Backbone bond lengths (Angstrom), bond angles and torsions (degrees), N, CA, C in turn:
res aa  C-N    CA-C-N  psi(-1)  N-CA   C-N-CA  omega(-1)  CA-C   N-CA-C  phi
1 M - - - 1.443 - - 1.521 109.30 -
2 K 1.276 118.14 134.97 1.388 122.47 -178.13 1.545 112.71 -84.30
3 K 1.295 120.28 153.82 1.421 125.88 -178.46 1.570 104.59 -77.88
4 Q 1.332 114.73 131.86 1.465 122.58 -178.33 1.579 109.32 -84.16
5 V 1.274 116.87 131.90 1.484 122.07 177.55 1.538 108.54 -119.44
6 T 1.351 117.84 127.36 1.438 117.95 179.36 1.509 112.84 -72.80
7 Q 1.328 116.26 161.19 1.476 121.43 179.57 1.499 111.97 -57.91
8 K 1.318 115.39 -45.00 1.504 121.36 178.32 1.540 112.38 -59.13
9 N 1.311 117.53 -47.48 1.421 122.97 179.42 1.549 110.78 -63.14
10 L 1.344 114.06 -43.83 1.464 118.07 177.90 1.509 112.63 -62.44
11 M 1.337 118.62 -40.01 1.454 121.80 175.41 1.472 111.20 -58.75
12 D 1.359 118.10 -45.18 1.446 120.42 178.56 1.533 110.73 -61.90
13 L 1.291 119.35 -40.53 1.496 121.99 -178.03 1.516 107.63 -64.87
14 I 1.312 116.50 -45.71 1.471 122.85 -179.36 1.475 110.12 -60.87
15 N 1.345 118.22 -48.76 1.499 120.86 -176.72 1.509 110.29 -62.54
16 R 1.368 119.51 -35.53 1.423 119.43 177.00 1.546 112.83 -60.01
17 R 1.355 116.12 -41.86 1.417 121.26 177.49 1.537 113.27 -69.80
18 L 1.338 116.82 -42.46 1.458 122.97 179.82 1.549 112.94 -64.02
19 A 1.298 116.25 -30.34 1.493 121.94 -177.87 1.540 110.64 -54.45
20 F 1.296 115.65 -34.55 1.485 119.29 -179.36 1.564 110.88 -70.20
21 R 1.333 115.32 -26.01 1.476 120.49 176.24 1.545 113.79 -90.70
22 G 1.268 116.40 -4.81 1.453 121.28 -177.65 1.532 111.59 77.88
23 E 1.271 116.35 33.68 1.495 120.89 -179.90 1.522 110.71 -125.48
24 I 1.326 114.49 157.77 1.452 121.52 173.92 1.443 110.91 -135.60
25 L 1.409 116.15 139.65 1.485 120.82 171.99 1.470 108.75 -94.54
26 E 1.346 116.08 129.93 1.466 122.66 -179.46 1.553 107.54 -117.06
27 K 1.319 114.10 157.95 1.500 123.85 174.22 1.467 108.16 -109.78
28 C 1.263 120.64 129.78 1.423 125.62 176.65 1.434 113.15 -95.95
29 A 1.311 120.00 130.75 1.500 121.51 -177.35 1.590 108.93 -68.81
30 K 1.314 115.87 136.31 1.413 121.27 178.17 1.516 113.57 -58.41
31 S 1.360 116.16 -29.08 1.450 119.62 -179.44 1.537 114.44 -80.01
32 S 1.335 116.38 -9.44 1.503 123.77 -179.88 1.530 110.55 -73.08
33 W 1.244 117.35 142.75 1.474 116.97 178.12 1.583 109.67 -77.20
34 W 1.289 116.96 -12.73 1.432 122.06 173.89 1.554 113.02 -72.93
35 H 1.331 116.34 -17.31 1.489 122.55 -177.41 1.547 110.80 -56.86
36 T 1.295 118.10 -37.16 1.439 120.42 -175.20 1.539 108.88 -64.38
37 G 1.306 121.15 -36.20 1.408 124.07 179.84 1.512 115.09 -86.41
38 L 1.293 118.56 -35.45 1.441 125.99 -171.97 1.572 111.73 -93.95
39 G 1.318 118.22 -30.66 1.444 119.51 -172.82 1.450 113.57 81.28
40 D 1.327 118.82 -171.74 1.475 121.96 -178.22 1.558 110.64 -68.44
41 Y 1.313 117.40 -42.65 1.436 122.78 -178.94 1.551 112.67 -129.24
42 F 1.325 114.13 141.55 1.489 117.95 178.38 1.530 113.01 -144.66
43 L 1.293 118.46 156.16 1.489 122.84 -176.40 1.493 110.34 -102.88
44 I 1.332 116.44 140.95 1.430 123.33 178.47 1.535 107.95 -122.24
45 D 1.390 113.83 135.41 1.457 119.64 171.14 1.531 106.07 -87.41
46 V 1.350 115.95 118.09 1.464 121.08 -173.31 1.567 110.28 -65.43
47 K 1.342 116.60 -42.44 1.449 120.28 -175.83 1.573 110.95 -59.52
48 S 1.293 116.84 -50.07 1.470 121.87 -176.07 1.562 112.74 -89.57
49 D 1.396 113.49 -10.34 1.456 120.08 -177.85 1.546 111.77 54.72
50 S 1.354 116.25 47.36 1.442 120.88 -177.36 1.500 109.24 -132.71
51 V 1.308 115.32 155.67 1.466 122.35 177.88 1.513 107.59 -78.35
52 I 1.350 117.01 125.57 1.464 121.34 -179.43 1.495 113.71 -109.90
53 D 1.306 118.88 -12.75 1.473 122.52 175.15 1.513 110.34 -154.64
54 T 1.292 115.36 141.01 1.474 120.07 179.78 1.510 108.14 -120.26
55 N 1.339 119.09 165.13 1.455 124.66 177.63 1.540 110.51 48.13
56 T 1.313 114.64 44.87 1.447 121.99 -179.17 1.602 113.60 -68.06
57 D 1.281 114.24 129.75 1.496 118.38 179.42 1.546 104.13 -83.59
58 L 1.341 115.25 114.62 1.468 122.25 -177.70 1.541 116.04 -55.33
59 E 1.331 112.99 -51.53 1.476 120.17 -177.76 1.523 111.51 -67.86
60 K 1.357 115.36 -42.46 1.470 118.39 -179.27 1.541 112.78 -65.07
61 L 1.306 115.50 -41.45 1.521 119.81 177.94 1.557 108.05 -63.42
62 A 1.343 118.04 -44.91 1.419 121.46 -176.37 1.517 109.82 -61.37
63 R 1.311 118.56 -40.78 1.495 119.37 175.82 1.487 114.41 -67.67
64 E 1.345 118.52 -39.45 1.410 122.65 178.67 1.521 114.42 -62.01
65 I 1.320 116.68 -35.57 1.476 118.22 -179.81 1.512 113.70 -99.15
66 G 1.303 119.27 3.93 1.454 124.80 173.91 1.509 112.59 82.61
67 A 1.284 118.99 21.68 1.489 121.46 -179.24 1.523 110.05 -88.21
68 L 1.328 120.64 -14.28 1.444 125.41 -178.42 1.551 106.67 -126.70
69 N 1.316 117.47 124.03 1.412 124.76 -178.43 1.524 110.67 -83.13
70 N 1.352 119.47 168.63 1.428 124.84 -178.11 1.470 113.18 -66.32
71 W 1.371 117.26 -27.15 1.475 123.15 -177.12 1.537 108.64 -89.89
72 E 1.274 120.81 3.68 1.489 124.88 178.33 1.511 112.54 -113.72
73 E 1.313 117.10 151.83 1.511 122.79 174.86 1.505 108.64 -145.59
74 L 1.317 114.29 157.02 1.474 121.81 178.06 1.503 107.25 -71.45
75 E 1.350 114.17 130.92 1.458 121.70 175.91 1.524 110.90 -66.42
76 L 1.292 119.53 125.47 1.433 123.94 177.54 1.558 110.70 -76.31
77 V 1.340 114.70 125.84 1.451 119.17 -179.54 1.544 107.24 -107.49
78 A 1.337 113.41 132.23 1.472 120.15 -175.65 1.560 109.49 -81.07
C-alpha cells in the first residue's frame, strides 16, 4: 500500500522544488471565472509574472520533478 499525500502537502512539496526554477504552482478557485481557462492548477513564472502552464496535472508534475516518490500517491478526495 502506498503512502497517501494530501493535495495541500503535495502543493507545498512541488513549490519547494519549483522555487529553484523560479516558478510557482497555484490553485484556481472553482468559483472563479478564470477557472475555465486555467484549470484547477497552473504554473507561474515568477520573473516574468506570467502563466506558463494551465490545467496542470498535480501528480504527474510532482513525479516529473521528483517531489513525489514511487511509494507515495495523491490522496483521492471525494
